[in-house]
N, C-alpha and C positions, 0 to 999 in steps of 0.2 A: 891624669892633669886635674890637679884639683879646683872645681872653684867653686866658690863661698858669696853666696847673698846674703846681704844683711840691712836693714833696715837699723842706722845707727843711732837714728833723733838728737842729731846733732856731732859731727865728726869733732871738732876745738875738742867739745866739751868731753869728749871719750875717746879721743887717742891714745891712752893709755891701757884703754881696752882691747883698743884695733892692733895698740900693738901686741899686747898680749896673746890675742887668735894668734893671730901671724906665727909669732912664739911657738905657741900648740900645735896648729894645724899645719900651717907648712902649703899654704894656697899658691896654687901657683897663677891667680888669676880672681880678686874680691872685684864681688858687684855691688855698692852702696847705695842707698839710697834713706832722701832728708837729710841732709847734711845740711841744709843752714845754714854754708858757709858762700860766699860770693867765692869765684873764685882766683881773687887777688889777697887773700884771705886763708886758699887754702895748704893744710900744711904739707907743702911737693918736699919740698926736702929732707923729711922724718921719715917718710914715707917709700923713698928714693934710696934713700941709705939704708929703708930696713929690708931691702932687698927688689922694688918693685922700678923699674927705670922708666917706665910707661905710663900713662898717670893721662886720662883723657874726664874729665870732669865736666858739669851745666850747673852751678849752683847762683845763688843770691840768698840774700839776707837774712837771715830768722825764718824760713820757710823751704816748705820741698827741698830740689839741687838732689843730684846724680851723680856717683862718678863711678868709675872702673881703676880698679891694681892692675899692671901684667907685668908679668917674669917675661912674656913671651910679644914679639914684634906685634905692632901693631901696624896692621898695614893700611886699611879706610877706617874715620871717623863716619858712625854716622848722627847725626841729626835732622831730630823734627819738631815743629813748635805746635804742639798738638791741642783742637781748637781753639787755634790762634789767641793763647794764654800768659804766650812769656814765661810759662812758669816752675821750665826748669822740673821734666817730670818721665824727661827718656832720654837716655843716648844708648849707641851702640858701638861696638867692633868687629869689625873684621881682622883676623889677626893672618899673620903668617902661617905659610903649611907647618903643622903639628904633626909629631911622629907616629904613620899609621894613620890617622885622624885628615889630615891636608885640611887646608885652613877652612876657621870656624867664624861661623857673624854669631855677636853673644849682643841680644836685647834685654835693657836691660831698664825695668819699670817704678817710677810711683804713683802707681795708680789713683785720683783723689779718692778722698775716706765717702764722700759723701753729704753732711751732716746727720742729723736725726729722727729726719721725718722720710719716711718711705711715699712720698707722693711727688713726684716733677714737676706735678705743678703747682705746687704752693714752693717748693723747696730747690732756688735756684743750683747749689750745692750738685740735687742725687743728681738736677735735672743735669747739670753740667759732668756728672761721671758718667753715667748713660750712656752721652753724645763722646767721650772718648773714648767706650766702650766699643761702640762703633766705628768708629774710623778709626782704632786697634787693631781690626780683626779689617779693614782695609788698608794698613799700612805693611801689615806683616803675609798678606796677601800675596803681596810683590815679591817676597824673595823664597816663600817657599815652592813657586817656581822652577827655584836653581836646585841645580845637585849638591849644595855648600852642605854642610852641613849646620844647623840653627838652634840655640839656644836661645828660652823666653825667662829672663830671674827674675824674679823682683817684689815688692810688697804691691800686691794686686786687690789689696784691701777686699778679697771677695772671698768666701771660705763657703766651697761649691755641694761641700760635699754634707749630706747628715752627718755623717759623722767626723767632721772637721771643723764640728761647734759640740760645745758642751752637753747642749741639749736643745737639738732640734727642736723640737716642741714649743721653746721659751720664749724661741729666737727664728725664730720662722719672718716674721715679719719685722726683722728687724738688718738695717740699713749693714749689709757685710753680707747675709740669710738670705735678702730676700727672692725671690721667683721669678724676675726681672730679671736682676742680678748675675745668679745662676745660670738663666739661661742664655745671657749673652754671652760669658763664659764659658762656658760651653758651645758656644757657636763659633764662639775665635777658635778653645783648644780641642779642633777637632779628632777626633781618633784614628780616619785616617789618615791622618798628617802627623799629630804631635804624642805624645809620650808624656805623660803629669808621674816626669818622676818622684814627684813624695807618695803616690797611691802608687809606682809600680811594683805588683812583685805583693803590693801586702794586702790582709784582708779587708772587704770592707768591713767586718762588722769593727775595727779597731781605730780609732778615736787617736788623731794626728795634732799636734797643736802646734806653734810656730809663736803665738802671742799671748802672755798674761795681762789684761789690766792692770795699771798702780793701782788703783782703788781695791785692789782688792791683799790683803795688808799681807797676810801670807799666802802667794799666788801656791805655792808648789800641795797645799793641805784644799783649798777649796779648787784649786785646779777649774777652773771657769776658763778654757784655754779656745781659741782658737786659729787655726789651717791660713792668714793671712798672704804668707809667705811661697814663695811656688818653683821650682823651675821642670817645666818645660823642653823637651829635648826632640828634633824630628827623628823620624823611625827612619832615615838611612843612617840613624848614626848611633840607635839603639841597641844593637850590640854591643857597644863601646861600653855601656854603664856596669859598674863592676860595685857601687856603694853608695849611700849615699843616708849623711848624720844633719839630724836635731840638735843642734850643741847646745845644751838646755842647760851645759854650767853655766854659761856666762846671763841666764838670769838671776843667777844670784850673786855675781860677779857686786861693786862697788858703784852708786850710779847708775845700775845697767839703763839699758834701754827695754821695752816693752816687746821688741823683738827679738828673739833668739837668731842665727847664723845660722846656714842651713850651707850641705857643701854635697856636691855631688864631685863623687870620684868617677872619669872615662880613662 
């Protein structure tokens, strides 16, 4: 089973890129963030024709938006309005039984970016981000008490490890890599419960990035990236992890997203 997470940065603008990705990687489930599309404008027919008969979406015009595309039958849809903002930042599913693993619960998050000033007392956007993370912890704790395998995917807008950013020294006071965000995220991703699939089996000394700013004219040459996109799996399905791919080729496609797709194979 192949599961992809991707901040697509407008599904209507980048639908050709999504169809291209489907042809190349042949995933079974795709979790999208920042779709920027109200539900009635979602390219449903094109994606069903591409082989995804089960689609759930939580969208809004111009901002945010999440969706899950699946070849596997969806048994239940999970929805939650974090921080009572009604801003389309989460959707989840429970799948029907999958071979060997059984049913899975997949959570798809688009955590707020948080603005520019890492002071929650004067920056409401950063305050919102911290509240979102607190609520995310409480929300996920309700699911990890079950025996069903859980997967968290999405753009969490935090690069927690010092080698998840191009320069820990330069970015330690920059939102996405501040100590308070990292502590909150690590508190959610409890290593007794979760496995960080992107770091699993990779030396701490190795740099891992999934996002490169549009401001860098030559993103590959400057390579000033951050690991903002995540896949976590609960310990009870860790044995099924076979492979992890950060698909950097997509960053060179025409009109690319600033994030690249990440795929786990179970």
